[in-house]
C-alpha positions in Angstrom: 54.0 -11.4 19.1 54.5 -14.1 16.5 56.3 -17.3 17.6 58.6 -19.0 15.0 59.0 -22.7 15.1 61.7 -24.1 12.7 61.3 -27.8 11.7 64.8 -28.7 10.7 66.9 -31.7 9.6 68.4 -33.5 6.7 67.0 -34.7 3.4 63.7 -36.6 3.4 63.6 -37.0 7.2 59.9 -35.9 7.4 60.2 -32.1 8.0 57.3 -31.1 5.7 54.9 -33.7 6.9 55.7 -33.0 10.6 55.6 -29.3 10.1 52.2 -29.4 8.4 50.8 -31.7 11.0 52.1 -29.4 13.8 50.7 -26.3 12.2 47.3 -28.0 11.8 47.2 -28.7 15.6 48.2 -25.1 16.7 45.5 -22.5 16.7 46.4 -19.5 14.6 49.5 -21.2 13.1 50.6 -21.0 9.5 53.0 -23.3 7.7 55.6 -22.0 5.4 56.8 -24.8 3.0 60.4 -25.1 1.8 59.8 -26.1 -1.9 63.4 -27.0 -2.9 62.2 -28.0 -6.3 61.9 -24.2 -7.0 65.7 -23.9 -6.8 66.8 -23.8 -10.4 70.2 -25.2 -9.5 69.5 -28.3 -7.6 69.3 -30.6 -10.6 72.6 -29.2 -11.8 74.1 -29.5 -8.3 73.3 -33.2 -8.0 74.7 -33.8 -11.5 77.9 -31.9 -11.0 78.5 -30.8 -7.4 81.8 -29.1 -7.9 80.4 -26.9 -10.7 77.1 -26.0 -9.0 77.5 -26.1 -5.2 77.8 -22.4 -4.8 74.9 -21.6 -7.2 72.6 -24.1 -5.4 73.4 -22.6 -2.0 72.7 -19.1 -3.2 69.6 -20.3 -4.9 68.3 -21.7 -1.6 69.0 -18.4 0.2 67.0 -16.6 -2.4 64.1 -19.1 -2.1 64.1 -18.6 1.7 64.1 -14.8 1.4 61.2 -14.9 -1.0 59.1 -17.3 0.9 59.3 -15.1 4.0 57.5 -12.4 2.1 54.4 -14.5 2.4 54.4 -14.7 6.2 51.3 -13.2 7.7 52.1 -10.6 10.3 49.0 -11.5 12.3 49.9 -15.2 12.6 50.3 -16.3 16.2 52.7 -19.1 15.2 54.7 -19.6 12.0 56.0 -23.1 11.4 58.9 -23.0 9.0 59.9 -26.0 6.9 63.6 -25.3 7.5 65.0 -22.0 8.7 67.5 -19.9 6.8 69.8 -20.2 9.8 70.4 -23.9 9.1 71.3 -23.5 5.4 74.9 -23.1 6.2 75.0 -26.8 7.1 74.9 -27.7 3.3 77.5 -25.0 2.4 79.8 -26.2 5.2 79.6 -29.7 3.9 80.3 -28.7 0.4 83.4 -26.8 1.6 84.6 -29.9 3.5 84.0 -32.1 0.5 85.9 -29.7 -1.8 82.9 -29.0 -4.1 82.9 -25.4 -3.0 86.0 -23.3 -3.0 87.1 -21.2 -0.1 86.4 -18.0 -2.1 82.9 -19.2 -3.0 82.3 -20.2 0.6 83.4 -16.8 1.9 81.1 -15.1 -0.5 78.3 -17.4 0.4 78.8 -16.8 4.2 78.7 -13.1 3.6 75.4 -13.3 1.9 74.1 -15.9 4.3 75.0 -13.8 7.4 73.2 -10.8 5.8 70.1 -12.9 5.3 70.2 -14.2 8.8 70.3 -10.7 10.3 66.8 -10.0 8.7 65.3 -13.5 9.3 63.2 -14.2 12.3 65.0 -16.2 15.0 63.3 -19.4 15.9 61.7 -19.6 19.3 61.9 -23.4 19.1 63.7 -25.8 16.7 62.3 -29.2 16.1 65.1 -31.3 14.7 63.7 -34.2 12.7 65.7 -37.4 12.1 64.9 -40.9 10.8 66.7 -44.0 9.7 68.7 -43.4 6.5 66.9 -46.2 4.8 63.6 -44.5 5.6 64.8 -41.2 4.1 66.1 -43.0 1.0 62.7 -44.7 0.5 60.9 -41.4 1.0 63.0 -39.8 -1.7 62.2 -42.7 -4.0 58.5 -42.3 -3.4 58.3 -38.6 -3.9 60.2 -38.9 -7.1 62.1 -35.6 -7.3 64.5 -35.9 -10.2 67.3 -34.0 -8.4 67.2 -36.5 -5.5 67.7 -39.7 -7.5 71.5 -39.6 -7.2 71.6 -38.9 -3.4 73.6 -41.6 -1.8 73.3 -43.1 1.7 76.8 -41.7 2.3 75.6 -38.2 1.5 72.6 -38.5 3.8 75.0 -39.6 6.6 77.3 -36.7 5.8 74.4 -34.2 6.0 73.3 -35.6 9.3 76.9 -35.4 10.7 77.0 -31.8 9.6 73.7 -31.1 11.3 75.2 -32.7 14.5 78.1 -30.3 14.2 75.9 -27.3 13.6 73.5 -28.0 16.5 76.5 -28.4 18.9 77.2 -24.7 18.3 73.6 -23.4 18.7 71.9 -22.0 21.8 68.3 -22.3 20.6 65.9 -24.6 22.3 65.8 -27.8 20.4 63.4 -30.7 20.5 64.5 -33.9 18.8 61.9 -35.9 17.0 62.3 -39.2 15.1 59.7 -39.2 12.3 59.9 -42.9 11.9 58.6 -43.4 15.4 55.4 -42.1 17.1 55.5 -38.3 17.3 54.3 -36.6 20.5 52.3 -33.7 18.9 50.6 -32.9 22.2 53.9 -32.5 23.9 55.2 -30.3 21.1 52.1 -28.1 21.2 52.4 -27.7 24.9 55.9 -26.3 24.5 54.6 -23.6 22.2 51.8 -22.4 24.5 52.1 -18.8 25.6 
């Protein structure tokens, strides 16, 4: 039976780097990358959040659904760069900020819950965090055009929304700071059969 590990967290906290490194250390593991740059609405969203919040959230759901088509059924462990289950964090934040209307949010939640019914549930969630300054520097280094207008305030709001989301979850969660030494051996031991 395949185990699913979701590497979750805010923007530029080190999910992809940590997820790849974890998958390389786990025999029989595959890594499924997020690839947010494939969402055709992210540039638009960061330029005009009120106009494109709903579209960008639906675009992410679509990307997550399509990326799961590539999951190998014979993989022992699948390490996911985000899980579809956490995508509501960003929609919840947009509703709170007023950039998504209640009607848009209700439709989003309906589609989101349908996707979640079919998505694999994580056996373990690795929540990745780091200092906001480190995340901002990482965004600058990777040079994604849609991230150039992400503010420190927005990074803090995303992390606060993750705190709220995690408070309501019952999954096993391991917290990791990517700007400190990561105990990969300890993480791997938690995933042993």
